[in-house]
C-alpha positions, 0 to 999 in steps of 0.5 A: 581502275578508271580511265582519266585525262592525264594530260593536255597537249597543245600545238600551234600548227600553221600552213603557209597558204599566203604564198598562193593567196589561197583564202584571200578576201577583202578583210584577210588579204594573205592568210596563213591557215592555222589551228590551235590544236588540242590532244586530250591524252587518256590514261592507259588502263584499258577502260576506253574502248572503241566499238571495234575493240581498239583502245581509245587513248586520245581525243583530238580537237582544234579551233581555226585561225589564220596565222599571227595570234594563233599562239593566243588561242593555244594559250587559251586552250591550254588554260581551259584544257587543264580543267579536263585533266583528271576527269574520268572518261565516263564522266566526260562521255556520260554528260557532254553538256556538263563537260562543256559547262565545266570547261566554260565555268572558270570564273577568272578565265571568263573575265577574259571573255565571256564566251568570246575572243581567244578564250572562247576559241581555245574552249572550242578546241578542248570541247571539240576534243572531248566529242572526238573522244566520246565518239571514238569510244562509242565507235561512231562518227560524231554526227551518228553519236548525236543522231542516235541521242534521244530528243531529251539527251540532245536538249540536255547538252545545251546551256539554255541560260541565255536562250530561253526567251527565244526558244525554251527547252520544252519547245526544243524537245517538242521540235526534236520529238516531231522529227523522230519518226523520219530519222531512219529514212533521212539517215538512209537518204543522206548515206546514199546521196550525200549532203549538198555542198558549194565551192569557194575555191574559185573565188578568192579575191587575190586570184586574177580574172584569168585564174577566176575564169579557169577555176569557174570552168573547172567547177562546172566540169566537176559538177558544182551547182553553187559557186561563191565569190569574194567581194568588198574591195573595189565595186568596179572589180566586183562587178567585172568578176561577177560578170565573168563567173555568171557567164561561165557558170550559166544562168541556172547555177547559184552565185553567192558573194562574200564581203567578209565584214568590210562594208558599212551598212549603206555601202553594203546595200549599194554593193548589193544593188550593183551586183543584183543583176548577176542573180546573187543568192546570198550576200555573206558578211556584208558588214560588222559581224556584231551589228545585228540591227545593221544586218537587219537593215541590209536584209530589208533593203536587198531582199530577195537576196539573202543576208548570210552571216555567222562565221564570226558570230562568237556565241549562240546568243548572237544567233539568237539576236540575228534570228530574233530580229529577222536579220539573216536569211541564211545562218552560218555556224562555224564549228570552231568559233562557237564553243564546240559541238554543244553551242553548234547544236543550240544554234541549229535548234534556234535556226530550225525553230525560226525556219532559217536554213543553216549553211555552215562556214567551212574551208579553213584548216579542218572546218570541212571535216567538222561541219559536215558532222553538224549538217548531217546531224541537222538534216537527220534529227533537227531540221529534217530538210536539205532545202536551201542548205549547202555546206561550204567546201574549199579544196585545201589541206584535207590530205593532212587529216586521217579522216579527210572529207570526201566530196563527189560532184557537189555532195559531201559523202557521209563520214563513217570513221569514229570520231569528229574527223578532227585528227591531223597526221602526226607527221604534219603536226611536226612539219608545220608546228610553229615556229620550230617545225621544218616548214617555218624554220626552213622558211626563216633560214631562207629569209635570213640567208 
């Protein structure tokens, strides 16, 4: 008998983070951190076994959202995930590139994308669940599963159709082969020392000056050497807030700013000019996330401040264009906006080929848990470097995961448990299921009483 995907379970899970304005920025004033959550259920015939002998019966994945509209991503994941039902576990884990292409290949669903919007978010949740299943079955965390692939296996998980004009599969193979000799040493180093991180927890736009100052002091005390602030609503306020942050963190720590897409091209340049006195390392999402040429114009005008973007770059083609246009100094992949691990790997390869550091977007529900795997893999097998590379960290909601991130000082500790660190605790899923979980039904009862 053969183990197969027998069912897909989808859950709309939301957390009321808007109550404390956690996650607030100039574009998203009061988000409720949420996820379209997917569980791939495997038939119990004893053929899916982890390295420790424990039967693997589920693969977990999700895509991050911020409240209203999550139901659209859930519906998309349900529609796409149906294409996985009936597939054998061997078929999926033996050809993860083919698994991704199969899920994304529905000609009717592609009309609603293609490779963008709610459909692509739903695809990311299902593809991520497939990688979680594959890694659990191999008895490895996803980063290690990838890092143990041969260069040819890594190249084969990428869909190269639209990317070959910027990076050919042959050139990617050569790049990866050049990194093989140092893989073991880099793996040992990152296991011992961890991967660099930065914090956004101090800088949400909804926090008042007193809370900003307190959180900046706490960040210094906790050992953070890079801090990011949200900006973009009012320039005078941002000047004041950046001054507070810089005075507290001192001259030697890095300070980054993030406008979350709110500004026009000329406004963004004006903002950067007004804030450059505070020693800004990067200016994140200064304008529309789709405006490649606008980002290029900003980058030329505000250098040596780096333009950083990518959390809303909906596919690898966008990253190809940003890199070709020399529009970004920092590449910010998102583990859930892109079409799962496969498209994230494609973007890592493109960035490495163009010599641009990757500093992933994280912070929302589970994003820290996922992107740590991608960055560790990038260091071990793709870029081979930690220079000017940091992963975002926000101290929210990690307690809801079976395998939460571990951060010490300003370093991510390497995940060790098999899988993609994606599994949310069942009691959390039940409590935060929208709209009928107790967290939401009790809140609704309170409002109507």
